[in-house]
N, C-alpha and C positions, 0 to 999 in steps of 0.2 A: 262133454268128452273128457276134458282134459281133467275134471275134477275125478272122474272116475279111475283115470290111470294112477292119478295121483293117491288116491284110497287104496288101490290095489296095491301098492308098491310100499303104502305106509305100514303094512302090516308083515312085510319081510323084515327079520332080524336075523345079523349075523354076530358071532363072536369077536371079540377085538382080534383074537391070535389069527382069524381067519382074515379079516381086515388087515393086518400087520403083512401077512404074507402076501395078501393080492397088491397092497402099495408096493412092497419089496420087487414082485415079480414084474409088474406094471414098469417101473423106475428101471429096471433092468433090460428091459426090451426097448424102451425109448430112448435110454439113456438121459432120461430128466429132461428131454429136449433142449439138449445142451449140445453145441458144435464147437466146443473149445479147443479141440484137436485139430480140426480141419483147416482153420483160420490160420495156425503157426503152419500148415505146409503151404496155403496159398502163398503168404507171406515168404517164406524161404523159396519157394520155385520162382515168384517175381523176382527176388533179389538175384537169383543164381543166373535167371535171364538176362537180368540189364547186366551183369559183370559178364556174362559170354558174348552178348553183344558188344561190350566195352572192348573186351581183349580179342575179340575177330575184329573187329571195325579198325581198332588201333593198329591191329597187325598190319592190315589192308592198307592203312593210310601210311604207315611208315614205310612199308618194304615194297611199295611198289614203284617202280620206276617210273617217273614222269618226261625226263627228260634224258637223253643219251650223248655221251660224249665221245666220238669214236678219234681215237689218235693212232696215224698210220704213219712210219717210216719206213723201217723193217720190221720193228717189233711193232704189230699190230695189235691195238687193246681196245675194248669198249668199255665206258664207265656206266652205269646207272645211276641216275641223281633222282633222290625224291623229292615230294614239294616241299620238304624241309632242308632243301638243298644239301644233303648229306648223299655220299655214295654209299648205294644199298646193294650195288652187283657189280661184279668186276670178269669179264670175259678177254680172253686171250683169241688170236687168228692163228697164232704159229707159236714154235717153240721160244723164239725170240722174245716175243710178247709173255708168255707164261715164265721164264725167266726174269723179267722186269719186275711182273706183279710179284713173285716171290720174295723180289728182293726190297719191297717196300711194304708198309704197314699202311695202307690207305684207306682200307675199307670203314665205313661210318666217320670218316671225317669229311670236313666242309670242302666242296669241288674246288674250291679255288686252293686250298692249301693242297689237293690231290694232283691237281696238274701242275703247279708248281715243282711240287716234288719229282714228278713224271719228267717236266721239262730240263730240270737242273741235274736230274741224275747222268751219272758218267757216261753210260752208253747212249743216251739221246745228243747230248752235249758233244760226244766225238763224232756221231754221225752227221750233226747238224755243221761242225768244222769242216768234215771232208765232202762238202756239198750236196749232201742228201737233203731232200725236200721232205717237210715234216707236211701233214694236213690233218687239219683238226676240223671235225666237223660235227656240229651241233644239231641234234635232230628231237623235237619234241612236239606235241598235240598243242600246247599250252604257248600260245605265242609272246607272251608277257614273261614267264619265267625264261624261254628259250634265247630271247633276246637279251634278257639279263644274264644270262650263261655267258650268251655270245661275248656282249660287253666286259664281261670279266676275263673271259679267256682270251680274248685281245689284248687285255692288259696285263695280264701273264707274259703273253707273247712279244710285247712292244720290243723289247730288246733284242728279240731273237731275228736271224736273218733265215732265209729259205723257208718260211713258216706261212701254210695258205691256210685260211680260215674259212667255211662252209656253214651255212644255216639252210636247214631245211625244215618245212611245216607245212601245214594242209594249205596255208598261201602260196603266192609267186615266191621264187626262190632269191635270197641275197648270196652274193658271193664277195667276199672281201680278201683280198691278199695283202700281206705285209711283209 
């Protein structure tokens, strides 16, 4: 059977021009079975996805507060501290707190420097010398970082009178006064 088919097709002849046109048509339609263009797009899409993941993940890592430091005298403010011990959010609960935050440039600084600047500001110093009581609360889910922040804040307030430090976490509360 194979021999008969082979003999039948041996008799078919085509001009070389027709053969060239047919090869060109088939090559155009199939792209010569090459996929060079799609490989570039796959690499670019993968690279873009990785960069986007790094940017959004990095944003989340840096700008998400993990510990809050609440400072209350009459200016009531709250500092959001990220996992890298930088101040990433500032919130005031009254006009005096907003005025205090406006007078200081503490965003994105180390929390220890920020707390020191706040405690040594003229407003806070005058309030403490007049007998006001300053309450500083450290609130956080990560007990390791929260206790570290509490210890640092305690060292910042060691020379000040009329200060009360509070530590709040999912575990039982620790209260310390100085």
